[in-house]
N, C-alpha and C positions, 0 to 999 in steps of 0.2 A: 821694254821695247828695244829693238836693235836699230840704232840711228847712225846714219853716215853723214858726216860733214864733208862736203866736196868743194874743192877750190883748186886754183892753179898751184898754190903753195900753202904751207901751214907753218905755225910756230915750230922752231925758233926763228923762221924768216920774219923780218920786221915789216909790219904793214898794218893799216887800219883793219882790213878784213881779217887778216891773220889774228890780230888781237881779239877781235870779236869772237872768232871761232874758238880761241882758247878759253874765253869766259863761258861760252855756250857749252863747251865740252865739260868744264868743271861743274857747271850747274846741272847739266843733264846727268852726269855720272853721280853727282850728289843726290839726285832724285831717284836713283836706282836704275837708270837706263844704261844699256851697254853701248858705248860710243866708239865709232871707228872714224878716223880722219883719213880721207882718200885724197891724195894730192900728188903733184909732180915732185915737190921738194918739201922736206919737213922732218919731224921726228915725233916719237911718242910723247904724250903730254903728261909727264910726271905720274905715270901710272894710271891716269884718268881715262885715257883713250889710246886704243891701238892705232898705230900709224901704218897705212898701206901705201907704199910709194909706187906710182905709175909714172915714169919719167915723161911720157908723151902727153901727160896732162899739164905739164909746166909750160907757161906762156913763153918761156925763154929757151925751150928745147930747140936745138938747131933745125929739126924737121918742121916744127911748128912755125918758127920764124921764117923759114923758106916759103912755106905755104902762105903765110900772112903777107909776105911781099907780093906774091901773085894776086892774092885777094885784094890787097890795097889798090892794085892796078885794074881791078874788075875782072880778073881771070879766075874761073872755077876750073881748076886743072885736074888731071888724072891723079896727081900727087895728093891733092886735097881729098879726093874720094877714097883713095887707098888708105890714107892716114885716118880718116874718119871711120872707115870700116874696121881698121885695127883697134882704134879706141873703143868702138862699140863692142868688139869681142872681149877686150880687157874689162870693160865696165860690166858686161853681162856676167862675167865670172865673179868680179869683185862685189857686185851688188846682190848676188844670190843669197837668200836667207835673211836679208835685211827688211825692215818694216818701213822706214822713212829715209829719204835722202833730202838733206838741206843743201841745195846747190847755190853757193854764194857767188854771185856776180857772173857766173859762167854762161848764163842765158840772157844777160843784158849788156855785156861787153863783148868786143870782137877780138879779144886777145888770143883765143884758141877756138876758132869757129869749127874746126873738125870735131872738137869735143862737144860743142853746142849741138851740131847736127846729129852726132851719135846719141846724145841724150834725148833729143827729140824723137828719134826712131825707137828708142827703148821705152819711152813714156807710154804707160798703159799696157805694155805687153804682159802676157801671163808670166807670173813669177817675179815680176819687177816690183820694187817697193814704191810706195806712194811718194810723189815728188812735190817738194816745196821749193819754189824759186825765190831766192832771197836776194833782193836787189839793193845794193848800196849805191851803184852808179848806173847811168843809162847812156849808152853810147850815142843813141839817136838824138838825144837832147843836148849833147855836149859839142859846142862849136869846134873844139880842137880836133874832133874825130870826123867831121863831115866829109873831108876829102877821102877818107879811107872806107866810107860806106857807100853802097850801091843798091839800087832797087833789085828785088828778086832774091832768090836763094843763093847763099845761106843768110845773107844780111837781114832779110825780113824776119827770120826767127827771133831777132832781138826786139821786135816791135809787134809781136803777135800774142794773142791770148791763147796759150797752149791749152789743149783740152785736158780736163780732169786733173789740173794742178792747182795749188794754192799759190797766189802771187803775194809776196810780202815785200814791203819797202820799209826804209828806216826813218822816214819822216813824212809829214803831211805834204810837204812840197813835192817829194818824190811820188807820193800817191797821185797828186793832181797831174804830174807829168806823165806817169805811166798810164793813167786813165785816158788822157788826151792822145797818147801814142798808140794805144791798143784799141781804143773805142770801148773799153770796159767801163761799166758803172764804177765810180770811185768807191762806193760802199762795198764792193766786192773785193777790194784790195785791202789786205790786212797791214796795219802799221805796227811795227815792233821796233821801237827806237833802240839805239845803242845806249850803253850805260857806263857807269864808273864803279869801280870797287874801291871805296874810300880806304879800307884798311890796307890794301896793297899800295895804293897811290901814296898814302901817308906813311907807309912802312911801319905800321903799328906792330908792337911786340905781341907775342901770344898772350901774355898776361893782360895787356891792355885790351885785346880783343875780348877776352873772357870777361873782364870787368865791364867794358862798355856794353856787352850783351846783357850782363846781369842787371845793369842799371837802365837798360832800354834807351841808351843815348841816341840810337839811330832814329828813334821816333820823337825825340825831344827837340824843341825849337822855341826860343834860343836856349843854348846851354851856357849857364853862367859858371865860371870857374873861380873858386875861392881856395887858393893854395896856401893853407895855413894850418897850424896846430889848433886844437880845440882848447882855447884859453880865453878868459873873459875880455882881455884887451882887444881881441880880434872882432868883438861886437857881432858875432855870428847871428844873434837873434834878430838884428836888423836885416841881415840878408834873408832870413826866413820870411820875415814880414813883407819885405820887398817882393820876394818870389810870389807870395800869395796875392799881392796886389797886382803884380805883373800878369799873372795868369787870368786875372779878371779884366784886363785891359780890352777895349773893343777892338775888333778886327777891322783894320782899314788898309786900303791899297793891297788887298789880298795877303796881308801879313797878319797872322794870328799868333797870339801869345798863350793860348790855352794849354799848350804842351810844354811850357817853359820848365826848365830843370836847373837845379843847383848842385854842384859837386864840391864838397869840402874834402880836400885831399889828405889832411894830416890826422894823426891820432891825438890823444890828450897831450897837453904840454907836460913834460917830464918832471918838472921841478916843484910843482905845487899840488899837494894832495886835493886841494879844493877843485881842481879841474875835473875830477870825476863827477862831482856834483854839478858842475856847469854842463857837462855832457848830458847828464840825465835831464837837466832843465831844458836843454835844446831839444831833446827827443820828445819831451812832453809838449813843448811848444809846437813842434812839427805836427804832432797828432791833433792838437787844438786847432791848428790852421788848416787841417785836412791836406797836408802835404806828403803823406806817406806815398812812396812810389815816385816822387819827383824831387824831393830834397834828400840828397844822398850824402852820407858820411862814409868815405872809403874804408874807414876802420871797421865798419860793419861787414865788409866783404873781403877783407884781407887780413892776414896776420902781420902785425907790426907796421912798419913804415913803408909806403909805396917806394919802389926804386926810382931813382932819378929819371931813368928812361921812360917809365910809365907816366910820371908827372909831365915830362916833356911831350909825350904823346897826347896827354889831355889838353895841353895848350893848343895842339893842332886840331883837336876835335871840338874844342869849345868855340863859342861865338863871341864871348866877351869875358874880360877879367872883372870880377866884382870884389872890391877890397874895402870893407867898411870899418877898418881898424880905428880904435880910439887913440892908439899910441903905437908908433913905430920908430925904430932908430934909423932905419934906412928905407928899404922897400924894394928888395930884389925882384918880386913878381912884376913890378912895372917894367923893369928892364927886359925880363923874359917875354912879357906881352909885346913890348916894342919889337923885339926880334922876330916874333911870330905873327906880327901885324894884327894883334887882337885889339879891338876897341877897349878902352879902359874906363871903368866907373869906380871912383875911389873916394874915400873920405878926404875932406879938405883939411889936412893937417900938414904941418911944415915939411917934414921929410918927403912926403908923397908929392906935394906941390913943387918942391925943389927938383924932383925928377921928372914929373909929368909936364911942368910948365903949362903952356896953353894947349897941349895936345891931348888932354884927357878930360873927362867929364867929372866934376866934383860935386859932392853933397856933404852936408854936415853929418857927423856921426850921430847926431840927435834928430836928424831930419824925419819928417813925416813919411812913412813908407809909401803912401799913395803918390806923393810928389816925386819921390825917387823913381818909382816904377814908371810914372808917366814920362820922366826924362829918359829912362832907358828905352822905353817903347818908341818914343819920338826919334831918338838918334838911330835906332836900328831900322825903323821904317825908312829913314832918309839915306841909309847906307846901301848903295847898289851892290857892294860885295856881299853883304849879308843876304840881300834879297836873292841874288843869284845862287848863293850857297844853299839857301832854303829851298829854292826850286829844284836844284840838283838832288838834294837829299830826298825830297818828297816824290820826285818824278823819275829820277834816273839812276837809282840804286839797282845794280844788276839783279839782286835777289827779288826785288819787287817786279822788275820787268819780266823776269822769268815766270814768276807766279801769275802775273796778269796777262802777258802777251805771248809767251812762248809755250808754256805747258798746255794751254788750251789748244794751240795748233797741233801739238803732238797727240792730244786726245781725239 
């Protein structure tokens, strides 16, 4: 499909709507659509979308600002009509051959009403693309704009149910506001929330992205990180048994542990040939516990040792540090967890207690896995940061939003 994203400005201009447009362009292009960004200011999006600049679409264009000053005073001037007609001509040319236009905020805000009026006249005309009005903000419900709005044309365009268009809002709150404003049934208004791209936000390396995708970490919760080499003193078999017990924990307060995962970052310890046998023991135990696909040894997915930057990325992706060692000389992972604000669950041995003091959760290296799992579950249930992160991952990943709420609109 040929899709146009329309707004006053576009990336690299910094703004919430501009950011959303950038994500939408990336996802639509990735799905095979041909994307064009049509705006007053901006640039092409990394080869994902063509940019077509029409300066008079910019809310800060001098002619637009001059007309807005007149409109704010309640005057619908000849300058307004002339500018709107000019924009209509430009849009008619720019939209020819397109299938869908996603008009972001330009039909709910009064920042360029000549553009709004031009789009209203073009809506439904032969040869014009299907129109989706994407509302992030609503001028008529914002107290700071009331003095700038007046009854009648063109301000009423911002509170009308336009014929033959799909109305889209970014939240349930906005849906209720738009329904009250336009008289539309709320169920006719589509909700497509904004999202977050965790790999970009966390600046994950390409190797980390590939590894996380291979391990399915985007679907796992919680992710327990065990940054250690595969050697018996690390007591990794306890981590496997705790993981199995954790996945069986009951779901309470909308927090489920059925998709819990464990990531062991290191290869076999280099100095003891017996470590190869220990690794095979762990793999057999993983199979016995039914943990294939959720208990991960990074060495199975990479050659050699993970680079430091990938291990650092895993700290940012994980939900907790799990360190069941029987013996340590120090305990660097606790320091790293502290700097990345990860909750820590670790063995109650001297070096780790010296570092963790009263700020981590301890268990015996010989503890019953069920009791350790119950402790992990209880602490995470009570952790608002974890609960928020869980909701974000489950409900606000851009890829999921695109699949569930955007692609169906395009179809």
